[in-house]
Structure formats: C-alpha cells, structure tokens
CHARMM internal coordinates of N, CA and C (Angstrom, degrees):
IC EDIT
DIST 1 N 1 CA 1.4492
DIST 1 CA 1 C 1.5219
ANGL 1 N 1 CA 1 C 109.29
DIST 1 C 2 N 1.3037
ANGL 1 CA 1 C 2 N 115.84
DIHE 1 N 1 CA 1 C 2 N 137.04
DIST 2 N 2 CA 1.4557
ANGL 1 C 2 N 2 CA 120.12
DIHE 1 CA 1 C 2 N 2 CA -179.57
DIST 2 CA 2 C 1.5254
ANGL 2 N 2 CA 2 C 109.35
DIHE 1 C 2 N 2 CA 2 C -81.08
DIST 2 C 3 N 1.3201
ANGL 2 CA 2 C 3 N 115.45
DIHE 2 N 2 CA 2 C 3 N 131.60
DIST 3 N 3 CA 1.4530
ANGL 2 C 3 N 3 CA 121.21
DIHE 2 CA 2 C 3 N 3 CA 177.43
DIST 3 CA 3 C 1.5265
ANGL 3 N 3 CA 3 C 108.38
DIHE 2 C 3 N 3 CA 3 C -127.60
DIST 3 C 4 N 1.3117
ANGL 3 CA 3 C 4 N 116.29
DIHE 3 N 3 CA 3 C 4 N 162.51
DIST 4 N 4 CA 1.4536
ANGL 3 C 4 N 4 CA 120.18
DIHE 3 CA 3 C 4 N 4 CA 179.61
DIST 4 CA 4 C 1.5256
ANGL 4 N 4 CA 4 C 109.67
DIHE 3 C 4 N 4 CA 4 C -67.33
DIST 4 C 5 N 1.3223
ANGL 4 CA 4 C 5 N 115.36
DIHE 4 N 4 CA 4 C 5 N 149.78
DIST 5 N 5 CA 1.4540
ANGL 4 C 5 N 5 CA 121.56
DIHE 4 CA 4 C 5 N 5 CA 175.96
DIST 5 CA 5 C 1.5205
ANGL 5 N 5 CA 5 C 108.39
DIHE 4 C 5 N 5 CA 5 C -99.19
DIST 5 C 6 N 1.3262
ANGL 5 CA 5 C 6 N 115.62
DIHE 5 N 5 CA 5 C 6 N 133.36
DIST 6 N 6 CA 1.4526
ANGL 5 C 6 N 6 CA 121.28
DIHE 5 CA 5 C 6 N 6 CA -179.49
DIST 6 CA 6 C 1.5245
ANGL 6 N 6 CA 6 C 108.37
DIHE 5 C 6 N 6 CA 6 C -95.95
DIST 6 C 7 N 1.3260
ANGL 6 CA 6 C 7 N 116.71
DIHE 6 N 6 CA 6 C 7 N 114.42
DIST 7 N 7 CA 1.4531
ANGL 6 C 7 N 7 CA 122.31
DIHE 6 CA 6 C 7 N 7 CA 179.78
DIST 7 CA 7 C 1.5210
ANGL 7 N 7 CA 7 C 108.07
DIHE 6 C 7 N 7 CA 7 C -117.95
DIST 7 C 8 N 1.3183
ANGL 7 CA 7 C 8 N 116.28
DIHE 7 N 7 CA 7 C 8 N 95.70
DIST 8 N 8 CA 1.4619
ANGL 7 C 8 N 8 CA 123.29
DIHE 7 CA 7 C 8 N 8 CA -179.14
DIST 8 CA 8 C 1.5228
ANGL 8 N 8 CA 8 C 112.18
DIHE 7 C 8 N 8 CA 8 C 54.97
DIST 8 C 9 N 1.3185
ANGL 8 CA 8 C 9 N 116.52
DIHE 8 N 8 CA 8 C 9 N 43.57
DIST 9 N 9 CA 1.4512
ANGL 8 C 9 N 9 CA 121.78
DIHE 8 CA 8 C 9 N 9 CA 177.42
DIST 9 CA 9 C 1.5161
ANGL 9 N 9 CA 9 C 114.78
DIHE 8 C 9 N 9 CA 9 C 87.37
DIST 9 C 10 N 1.3141
ANGL 9 CA 9 C 10 N 117.41
DIHE 9 N 9 CA 9 C 10 N -1.56
DIST 10 N 10 CA 1.4627
ANGL 9 C 10 N 10 CA 121.43
DIHE 9 CA 9 C 10 N 10 CA 178.51
DIST 10 CA 10 C 1.5176
ANGL 10 N 10 CA 10 C 107.91
DIHE 9 C 10 N 10 CA 10 C -108.11
DIST 10 C 11 N 1.3067
ANGL 10 CA 10 C 11 N 116.25
DIHE 10 N 10 CA 10 C 11 N 124.83
DIST 11 N 11 CA 1.4568
ANGL 10 C 11 N 11 CA 120.41
DIHE 10 CA 10 C 11 N 11 CA -179.91
DIST 11 CA 11 C 1.5281
ANGL 11 N 11 CA 11 C 110.06
DIHE 10 C 11 N 11 CA 11 C -85.37
DIST 11 C 12 N 1.3255
ANGL 11 CA 11 C 12 N 114.47
DIHE 11 N 11 CA 11 C 12 N 129.04
DIST 12 N 12 CA 1.4627
ANGL 11 C 12 N 12 CA 121.45
DIHE 11 CA 11 C 12 N 12 CA -177.83
DIST 12 CA 12 C 1.5186
ANGL 12 N 12 CA 12 C 108.30
DIHE 11 C 12 N 12 CA 12 C -115.37
DIST 12 C 13 N 1.3233
ANGL 12 CA 12 C 13 N 116.15
DIHE 12 N 12 CA 12 C 13 N 137.63
DIST 13 N 13 CA 1.4623
ANGL 12 C 13 N 13 CA 121.04
DIHE 12 CA 12 C 13 N 13 CA 178.86
DIST 13 CA 13 C 1.5309
ANGL 13 N 13 CA 13 C 109.75
DIHE 12 C 13 N 13 CA 13 C -63.58
DIST 13 C 14 N 1.3186
ANGL 13 CA 13 C 14 N 116.93
DIHE 13 N 13 CA 13 C 14 N 143.03
DIST 14 N 14 CA 1.4655
ANGL 13 C 14 N 14 CA 119.87
DIHE 13 CA 13 C 14 N 14 CA -177.99
DIST 14 CA 14 C 1.5262
ANGL 14 N 14 CA 14 C 113.48
DIHE 13 C 14 N 14 CA 14 C -62.21
DIST 14 C 15 N 1.3273
ANGL 14 CA 14 C 15 N 117.85
DIHE 14 N 14 CA 14 C 15 N -31.69
DIST 15 N 15 CA 1.4629
ANGL 14 C 15 N 15 CA 119.94
DIHE 14 CA 14 C 15 N 15 CA -178.91
DIST 15 CA 15 C 1.5229
ANGL 15 N 15 CA 15 C 110.77
DIHE 14 C 15 N 15 CA 15 C -64.19
DIST 15 C 16 N 1.3279
ANGL 15 CA 15 C 16 N 117.70
DIHE 15 N 15 CA 15 C 16 N -30.16
DIST 16 N 16 CA 1.4586
ANGL 15 C 16 N 16 CA 121.16
DIHE 15 CA 15 C 16 N 16 CA 178.00
DIST 16 CA 16 C 1.5203
ANGL 16 N 16 CA 16 C 111.02
DIHE 15 C 16 N 16 CA 16 C -66.94
DIST 16 C 17 N 1.3139
ANGL 16 CA 16 C 17 N 115.94
DIHE 16 N 16 CA 16 C 17 N -45.86
DIST 17 N 17 CA 1.4643
ANGL 16 C 17 N 17 CA 120.54
DIHE 16 CA 16 C 17 N 17 CA 179.88
DIST 17 CA 17 C 1.5220
ANGL 17 N 17 CA 17 C 110.26
DIHE 16 C 17 N 17 CA 17 C -66.73
DIST 17 C 18 N 1.3290
ANGL 17 CA 17 C 18 N 116.53
DIHE 17 N 17 CA 17 C 18 N -44.11
DIST 18 N 18 CA 1.4646
ANGL 17 C 18 N 18 CA 119.60
DIHE 17 CA 17 C 18 N 18 CA 178.39
DIST 18 CA 18 C 1.5257
ANGL 18 N 18 CA 18 C 110.96
DIHE 17 C 18 N 18 CA 18 C -63.94
DIST 18 C 19 N 1.3124
ANGL 18 CA 18 C 19 N 117.03
DIHE 18 N 18 CA 18 C 19 N -36.27
DIST 19 N 19 CA 1.4619
ANGL 18 C 19 N 19 CA 120.73
DIHE 18 CA 18 C 19 N 19 CA 177.83
DIST 19 CA 19 C 1.5225
ANGL 19 N 19 CA 19 C 112.23
DIHE 18 C 19 N 19 CA 19 C -64.53
DIST 19 C 20 N 1.3231
ANGL 19 CA 19 C 20 N 116.89
DIHE 19 N 19 CA 19 C 20 N -41.32
DIST 20 N 20 CA 1.4644
ANGL 19 C 20 N 20 CA 120.04
DIHE 19 CA 19 C 20 N 20 CA 177.95
DIST 20 CA 20 C 1.5240
ANGL 20 N 20 CA 20 C 111.59
DIHE 19 C 20 N 20 CA 20 C -66.06
DIST 20 C 21 N 1.3247
ANGL 20 CA 20 C 21 N 116.43
DIHE 20 N 20 CA 20 C 21 N -40.15
DIST 21 N 21 CA 1.4668
ANGL 20 C 21 N 21 CA 119.97
DIHE 20 CA 20 C 21 N 21 CA 176.68
DIST 21 CA 21 C 1.5226
ANGL 21 N 21 CA 21 C 109.96
DIHE 20 C 21 N 21 CA 21 C -64.55
DIST 21 C 22 N 1.3236
ANGL 21 CA 21 C 22 N 116.78
DIHE 21 N 21 CA 21 C 22 N -40.78
DIST 22 N 22 CA 1.4682
ANGL 21 C 22 N 22 CA 120.70
DIHE 21 CA 21 C 22 N 22 CA 179.79
DIST 22 CA 22 C 1.5247
ANGL 22 N 22 CA 22 C 111.33
DIHE 21 C 22 N 22 CA 22 C -65.69
DIST 22 C 23 N 1.3263
ANGL 22 CA 22 C 23 N 118.17
DIHE 22 N 22 CA 22 C 23 N -37.87
DIST 23 N 23 CA 1.4679
ANGL 22 C 23 N 23 CA 120.77
DIHE 22 CA 22 C 23 N 23 CA 176.97
DIST 23 CA 23 C 1.5237
ANGL 23 N 23 CA 23 C 109.93
DIHE 22 C 23 N 23 CA 23 C -62.91
DIST 23 C 24 N 1.3231
ANGL 23 CA 23 C 24 N 116.78
DIHE 23 N 23 CA 23 C 24 N -45.47
DIST 24 N 24 CA 1.4672
ANGL 23 C 24 N 24 CA 120.64
DIHE 23 CA 23 C 24 N 24 CA 179.35
DIST 24 CA 24 C 1.5256
ANGL 24 N 24 CA 24 C 111.19
DIHE 23 C 24 N 24 CA 24 C -60.98
DIST 24 C 25 N 1.3336
ANGL 24 CA 24 C 25 N 117.04
DIHE 24 N 24 CA 24 C 25 N -46.19
DIST 25 N 25 CA 1.4595
ANGL 24 C 25 N 25 CA 120.26
DIHE 24 CA 24 C 25 N 25 CA 179.98
DIST 25 CA 25 C 1.5256
ANGL 25 N 25 CA 25 C 112.06
DIHE 24 C 25 N 25 CA 25 C -66.98
DIST 25 C 26 N 1.3225
ANGL 25 CA 25 C 26 N 117.44
DIHE 25 N 25 CA 25 C 26 N -35.44
DIST 26 N 26 CA 1.4618
ANGL 25 C 26 N 26 CA 120.89
DIHE 25 CA 25 C 26 N 26 CA 178.49
DIST 26 CA 26 C 1.5224
ANGL 26 N 26 CA 26 C 111.00
DIHE 25 C 26 N 26 CA 26 C -66.14
DIST 26 C 27 N 1.3169
ANGL 26 CA 26 C 27 N 117.02
DIHE 26 N 26 CA 26 C 27 N -43.88
DIST 27 N 27 CA 1.4662
ANGL 26 C 27 N 27 CA 120.34
DIHE 26 CA 26 C 27 N 27 CA 178.64
DIST 27 CA 27 C 1.5253
ANGL 27 N 27 CA 27 C 110.28
DIHE 26 C 27 N 27 CA 27 C -64.22
DIST 27 C 28 N 1.3172
ANGL 27 CA 27 C 28 N 116.84
DIHE 27 N 27 CA 27 C 28 N -41.38
DIST 28 N 28 CA 1.4604
ANGL 27 C 28 N 28 CA 120.83
DIHE 27 CA 27 C 28 N 28 CA 178.65
DIST 28 CA 28 C 1.5247
ANGL 28 N 28 CA 28 C 111.18
DIHE 27 C 28 N 28 CA 28 C -63.66
DIST 28 C 29 N 1.3177
ANGL 28 CA 28 C 29 N 116.73
DIHE 28 N 28 CA 28 C 29 N -47.02
DIST 29 N 29 CA 1.4603
ANGL 28 C 29 N 29 CA 120.84
DIHE 28 CA 28 C 29 N 29 CA -179.54
DIST 29 CA 29 C 1.5280
ANGL 29 N 29 CA 29 C 111.57
DIHE 28 C 29 N 29 CA 29 C -68.42
DIST 29 C 30 N 1.3317
ANGL 29 CA 29 C 30 N 117.01
DIHE 29 N 29 CA 29 C 30 N -36.11
DIST 30 N 30 CA 1.4668
ANGL 29 C 30 N 30 CA 120.58
DIHE 29 CA 29 C 30 N 30 CA 177.85
DIST 30 CA 30 C 1.5214
ANGL 30 N 30 CA 30 C 110.85
DIHE 29 C 30 N 30 CA 30 C -63.36
DIST 30 C 31 N 1.3348
ANGL 30 CA 30 C 31 N 117.01
DIHE 30 N 30 CA 30 C 31 N -40.46
DIST 31 N 31 CA 1.4598
ANGL 30 C 31 N 31 CA 120.75
DIHE 30 CA 30 C 31 N 31 CA 178.18
DIST 31 CA 31 C 1.5207
ANGL 31 N 31 CA 31 C 111.23
DIHE 30 C 31 N 31 CA 31 C -63.22
DIST 31 C 32 N 1.3204
ANGL 31 CA 31 C 32 N 116.03
DIHE 31 N 31 CA 31 C 32 N -43.11
DIST 32 N 32 CA 1.4675
ANGL 31 C 32 N 32 CA 120.12
DIHE 31 CA 31 C 32 N 32 CA 178.91
DIST 32 CA 32 C 1.5267
ANGL 32 N 32 CA 32 C 110.55
DIHE 31 C 32 N 32 CA 32 C -64.57
DIST 32 C 33 N 1.3166
ANGL 32 CA 32 C 33 N 117.19
DIHE 32 N 32 CA 32 C 33 N -45.08
DIST 33 N 33 CA 1.4615
ANGL 32 C 33 N 33 CA 120.53
DIHE 32 CA 32 C 33 N 33 CA -179.60
DIST 33 CA 33 C 1.5265
ANGL 33 N 33 CA 33 C 111.88
DIHE 32 C 33 N 33 CA 33 C -65.91
DIST 33 C 34 N 1.3298
ANGL 33 CA 33 C 34 N 117.24
DIHE 33 N 33 CA 33 C 34 N -33.22
DIST 34 N 34 CA 1.4600
ANGL 33 C 34 N 34 CA 120.01
DIHE 33 CA 33 C 34 N 34 CA 179.29
DIST 34 CA 34 C 1.5295
ANGL 34 N 34 CA 34 C 110.49
DIHE 33 C 34 N 34 CA 34 C -69.31
DIST 34 C 35 N 1.3408
ANGL 34 CA 34 C 35 N 116.63
DIHE 34 N 34 CA 34 C 35 N -41.82
DIST 35 N 35 CA 1.4668
ANGL 34 C 35 N 35 CA 119.95
DIHE 34 CA 34 C 35 N 35 CA -179.58
DIST 35 CA 35 C 1.5211
ANGL 35 N 35 CA 35 C 112.03
DIHE 34 C 35 N 35 CA 35 C -68.23
DIST 35 C 36 N 1.3112
ANGL 35 CA 35 C 36 N 116.98
DIHE 35 N 35 CA 35 C 36 N -33.67
DIST 36 N 36 CA 1.4610
ANGL 35 C 36 N 36 CA 120.68
DIHE 35 CA 35 C 36 N 36 CA 178.00
DIST 36 CA 36 C 1.5234
ANGL 36 N 36 CA 36 C 110.44
DIHE 35 C 36 N 36 CA 36 C -72.98
DIST 36 C 37 N 1.3175
ANGL 36 CA 36 C 37 N 117.05
DIHE 36 N 36 CA 36 C 37 N -32.23
DIST 37 N 37 CA 1.4546
ANGL 36 C 37 N 37 CA 121.58
DIHE 36 CA 36 C 37 N 37 CA -179.85
DIST 37 CA 37 C 1.5150
ANGL 37 N 37 CA 37 C 113.85
DIHE 36 C 37 N 37 CA 37 C 103.96
DIST 37 C 38 N 1.3133
ANGL 37 CA 37 C 38 N 116.94
DIHE 37 N 37 CA 37 C 38 N 10.48
DIST 38 N 38 CA 1.4648
ANGL 37 C 38 N 38 CA 120.97
DIHE 37 CA 37 C 38 N 38 CA -178.10
DIST 38 CA 38 C 1.5239
ANGL 38 N 38 CA 38 C 111.50
DIHE 37 C 38 N 38 CA 38 C -72.15
DIST 38 C 39 N 1.3261
ANGL 38 CA 38 C 39 N 118.30
DIHE 38 N 38 CA 38 C 39 N -33.11
DIST 39 N 39 CA 1.4656
ANGL 38 C 39 N 39 CA 120.59
DIHE 38 CA 38 C 39 N 39 CA -177.07
DIST 39 CA 39 C 1.5223
ANGL 39 N 39 CA 39 C 112.60
DIHE 38 C 39 N 39 CA 39 C -67.00
DIST 39 C 40 N 1.3006
ANGL 39 CA 39 C 40 N 117.83
DIHE 39 N 39 CA 39 C 40 N -18.18
DIST 40 N 40 CA 1.4630
ANGL 39 C 40 N 40 CA 120.50
DIHE 39 CA 39 C 40 N 40 CA 178.59
DIST 40 CA 40 C 1.5215
ANGL 40 N 40 CA 40 C 111.84
DIHE 39 C 40 N 40 CA 40 C -74.04
DIST 40 C 41 N 1.3114
ANGL 40 CA 40 C 41 N 117.89
DIHE 40 N 40 CA 40 C 41 N -13.72
DIST 41 N 41 CA 1.4635
ANGL 40 C 41 N 41 CA 121.90
DIHE 40 CA 40 C 41 N 41 CA 179.52
DIST 41 CA 41 C 1.5247
ANGL 41 N 41 CA 41 C 111.86
DIHE 40 C 41 N 41 CA 41 C -76.05
DIST 41 C 42 N 1.3327
ANGL 41 CA 41 C 42 N 117.27
DIHE 41 N 41 CA 41 C 42 N -19.11
DIST 42 N 42 CA 1.4543
ANGL 41 C 42 N 42 CA 120.89
DIHE 41 CA 41 C 42 N 42 CA -172.52
DIST 42 CA 42 C 1.5207
ANGL 42 N 42 CA 42 C 110.93
DIHE 41 C 42 N 42 CA 42 C -93.86
DIST 42 C 43 N 1.3292
ANGL 42 CA 42 C 43 N 114.59
DIHE 42 N 42 CA 42 C 43 N 141.81
DIST 43 N 43 CA 1.4502
ANGL 42 C 43 N 43 CA 120.81
DIHE 42 CA 42 C 43 N 43 CA -178.94
DIST 43 CA 43 C 1.5222
ANGL 43 N 43 CA 43 C 110.75
DIHE 42 C 43 N 43 CA 43 C -71.77
DIST 43 C 44 N 1.3276
ANGL 43 CA 43 C 44 N 117.32
DIHE 43 N 43 CA 43 C 44 N -42.08
DIST 44 N 44 CA 1.4615
ANGL 43 C 44 N 44 CA 122.64
DIHE 43 CA 43 C 44 N 44 CA -176.46
DIST 44 CA 44 C 1.5249
ANGL 44 N 44 CA 44 C 107.61
DIHE 43 C 44 N 44 CA 44 C -124.34
DIST 44 C 45 N 1.3221
ANGL 44 CA 44 C 45 N 116.40
DIHE 44 N 44 CA 44 C 45 N 94.59
DIST 45 N 45 CA 1.4638
ANGL 44 C 45 N 45 CA 121.97
DIHE 44 CA 44 C 45 N 45 CA -172.93
DIST 45 CA 45 C 1.5278
ANGL 45 N 45 CA 45 C 111.33
DIHE 44 C 45 N 45 CA 45 C -65.42
DIST 45 C 46 N 1.3231
ANGL 45 CA 45 C 46 N 118.02
DIHE 45 N 45 CA 45 C 46 N -39.66
DIST 46 N 46 CA 1.4650
ANGL 45 C 46 N 46 CA 120.59
DIHE 45 CA 45 C 46 N 46 CA -179.27
DIST 46 CA 46 C 1.5256
ANGL 46 N 46 CA 46 C 111.25
DIHE 45 C 46 N 46 CA 46 C -63.60
DIST 46 C 47 N 1.3066
ANGL 46 CA 46 C 47 N 117.07
DIHE 46 N 46 CA 46 C 47 N -38.64
DIST 47 N 47 CA 1.4601
ANGL 46 C 47 N 47 CA 120.84
DIHE 46 CA 46 C 47 N 47 CA 177.52
DIST 47 CA 47 C 1.5245
ANGL 47 N 47 CA 47 C 110.71
DIHE 46 C 47 N 47 CA 47 C -65.19
DIST 47 C 48 N 1.3247
ANGL 47 CA 47 C 48 N 116.63
DIHE 47 N 47 CA 47 C 48 N -40.13
DIST 48 N 48 CA 1.4634
ANGL 47 C 48 N 48 CA 120.59
DIHE 47 CA 47 C 48 N 48 CA 176.67
DIST 48 CA 48 C 1.5215
ANGL 48 N 48 CA 48 C 111.12
DIHE 47 C 48 N 48 CA 48 C -63.38
DIST 48 C 49 N 1.3325
ANGL 48 CA 48 C 49 N 117.44
DIHE 48 N 48 CA 48 C 49 N -40.72
DIST 49 N 49 CA 1.4611
ANGL 48 C 49 N 49 CA 120.57
DIHE 48 CA 48 C 49 N 49 CA -179.11
DIST 49 CA 49 C 1.5265
ANGL 49 N 49 CA 49 C 111.56
DIHE 48 C 49 N 49 CA 49 C -66.07
DIST 49 C 50 N 1.3169
ANGL 49 CA 49 C 50 N 117.55
DIHE 49 N 49 CA 49 C 50 N -39.04
DIST 50 N 50 CA 1.4661
ANGL 49 C 50 N 50 CA 120.41
DIHE 49 CA 49 C 50 N 50 CA 176.99
DIST 50 CA 50 C 1.5254
ANGL 50 N 50 CA 50 C 110.46
DIHE 49 C 50 N 50 CA 50 C -66.63
DIST 50 C 51 N 1.3239
ANGL 50 CA 50 C 51 N 116.50
DIHE 50 N 50 CA 50 C 51 N -40.83
DIST 51 N 51 CA 1.4643
ANGL 50 C 51 N 51 CA 120.12
DIHE 50 CA 50 C 51 N 51 CA 177.51
DIST 51 CA 51 C 1.5228
ANGL 51 N 51 CA 51 C 110.70
DIHE 50 C 51 N 51 CA 51 C -64.81
DIST 51 C 52 N 1.3285
ANGL 51 CA 51 C 52 N 117.02
DIHE 51 N 51 CA 51 C 52 N -38.54
DIST 52 N 52 CA 1.4648
ANGL 51 C 52 N 52 CA 121.28
DIHE 51 CA 51 C 52 N 52 CA 177.58
DIST 52 CA 52 C 1.5227
ANGL 52 N 52 CA 52 C 110.56
DIHE 51 C 52 N 52 CA 52 C -63.55
DIST 52 C 53 N 1.3374
ANGL 52 CA 52 C 53 N 116.68
DIHE 52 N 52 CA 52 C 53 N -43.06
DIST 53 N 53 CA 1.4618
ANGL 52 C 53 N 53 CA 120.81
DIHE 52 CA 52 C 53 N 53 CA 177.28
DIST 53 CA 53 C 1.5282
ANGL 53 N 53 CA 53 C 111.12
DIHE 52 C 53 N 53 CA 53 C -61.29
DIST 53 C 54 N 1.3163
ANGL 53 CA 53 C 54 N 117.11
DIHE 53 N 53 CA 53 C 54 N -44.47
DIST 54 N 54 CA 1.4665
ANGL 53 C 54 N 54 CA 120.79
DIHE 53 CA 53 C 54 N 54 CA 179.76
DIST 54 CA 54 C 1.5248
ANGL 54 N 54 CA 54 C 111.24
DIHE 53 C 54 N 54 CA 54 C -63.18
DIST 54 C 55 N 1.3089
ANGL 54 CA 54 C 55 N 116.78
DIHE 54 N 54 CA 54 C 55 N -40.10
DIST 55 N 55 CA 1.4682
ANGL 54 C 55 N 55 CA 120.19
DIHE 54 CA 54 C 55 N 55 CA 178.80
DIST 55 CA 55 C 1.5236
ANGL 55 N 55 CA 55 C 111.14
DIHE 54 C 55 N 55 CA 55 C -65.96
DIST 55 C 56 N 1.3259
ANGL 55 CA 55 C 56 N 117.14
DIHE 55 N 55 CA 55 C 56 N -43.84
DIST 56 N 56 CA 1.4626
ANGL 55 C 56 N 56 CA 120.57
DIHE 55 CA 55 C 56 N 56 CA 179.48
DIST 56 CA 56 C 1.5202
ANGL 56 N 56 CA 56 C 110.37
DIHE 55 C 56 N 56 CA 56 C -65.20
DIST 56 C 57 N 1.3274
ANGL 56 CA 56 C 57 N 117.69
DIHE 56 N 56 CA 56 C 57 N -43.62
DIST 57 N 57 CA 1.4639
ANGL 56 C 57 N 57 CA 121.00
DIHE 56 CA 56 C 57 N 57 CA 178.57
DIST 57 CA 57 C 1.5259
ANGL 57 N 57 CA 57 C 111.02
DIHE 56 C 57 N 57 CA 57 C -62.45
DIST 57 C 58 N 1.3086
ANGL 57 CA 57 C 58 N 117.17
DIHE 57 N 57 CA 57 C 58 N -41.99
DIST 58 N 58 CA 1.4655
ANGL 57 C 58 N 58 CA 120.62
DIHE 57 CA 57 C 58 N 58 CA 179.00
DIST 58 CA 58 C 1.5217
ANGL 58 N 58 CA 58 C 111.43
DIHE 57 C 58 N 58 CA 58 C -63.81
DIST 58 C 59 N 1.3233
ANGL 58 CA 58 C 59 N 116.95
DIHE 58 N 58 CA 58 C 59 N -41.53
DIST 59 N 59 CA 1.4634
ANGL 58 C 59 N 59 CA 120.14
DIHE 58 CA 58 C 59 N 59 CA 178.65
DIST 59 CA 59 C 1.5251
ANGL 59 N 59 CA 59 C 111.63
DIHE 58 C 59 N 59 CA 59 C -66.71
DIST 59 C 60 N 1.3248
ANGL 59 CA 59 C 60 N 117.08
DIHE 59 N 59 CA 59 C 60 N -37.77
DIST 60 N 60 CA 1.4629
ANGL 59 C 60 N 60 CA 119.75
DIHE 59 CA 59 C 60 N 60 CA 176.94
DIST 60 CA 60 C 1.5233
ANGL 60 N 60 CA 60 C 111.30
DIHE 59 C 60 N 60 CA 60 C -63.99
DIST 60 C 61 N 1.3094
ANGL 60 CA 60 C 61 N 116.93
DIHE 60 N 60 CA 60 C 61 N -43.96
DIST 61 N 61 CA 1.4652
ANGL 60 C 61 N 61 CA 120.53
DIHE 60 CA 60 C 61 N 61 CA 179.69
DIST 61 CA 61 C 1.5206
ANGL 61 N 61 CA 61 C 110.70
DIHE 60 C 61 N 61 CA 61 C -65.64
DIST 61 C 62 N 1.3079
ANGL 61 CA 61 C 62 N 116.33
DIHE 61 N 61 CA 61 C 62 N -38.22
DIST 62 N 62 CA 1.4578
ANGL 61 C 62 N 62 CA 120.62
DIHE 61 CA 61 C 62 N 62 CA -177.16
DIST 62 CA 62 C 1.5241
ANGL 62 N 62 CA 62 C 112.34
DIHE 61 C 62 N 62 CA 62 C -70.66
DIST 62 C 63 N 1.3269
ANGL 62 CA 62 C 63 N 117.45
DIHE 62 N 62 CA 62 C 63 N -40.97
DIST 63 N 63 CA 1.4584
ANGL 62 C 63 N 63 CA 120.38
DIHE 62 CA 62 C 63 N 63 CA -171.20
DIST 63 CA 63 C 1.5192
ANGL 63 N 63 CA 63 C 115.05
DIHE 62 C 63 N 63 CA 63 C -104.84
DIST 63 C 64 N 1.3248
ANGL 63 CA 63 C 64 N 119.71
DIHE 63 N 63 CA 63 C 64 N -6.78
DIST 64 N 64 CA 1.4711
ANGL 63 C 64 N 64 CA 119.60
DIHE 63 CA 63 C 64 N 64 CA 177.37
DIST 64 CA 64 C 1.5030
ANGL 64 N 64 CA 64 C 111.41
DIHE 63 C 64 N 64 CA 64 C -106.79
END
COOR INIT
IC SEED 1 N 1 CA 1 C
IC BUILD
C-alpha cells in the first residue's frame, strides 16, 4: 500500500517520490541504451523515452 513519505516533517505524495526514482532510472537506462546503440533502432527516440519512463513508473507503483 502506498503511504506518504515523511521528509523532515513534510509529507510528500508517493507518486512524487516514485516519479523522481523513475526519472533517475530512465536517464540511467537511456545512457546505457545510447552507448550500446539500441536507441538508433527507433524512429522516434523521444516517444520511446516517454514510453520507457511510463513503463518504469508503472512498474515502480505496482511493485513498491
């Protein structure tokens, strides 16, 4: 169950924390995919990156 995160007495919505984690993981994975050369296979790289972010965020919400 998702609960608020307490950050020095300030309660933060879980979607905010999950979103920040998803941004970090997306940037990390994007860097790895770019160095390997996988991102060159896609016609619209920005669309793929947004879809990747949505997938990572959904998995974080589902499993954390």
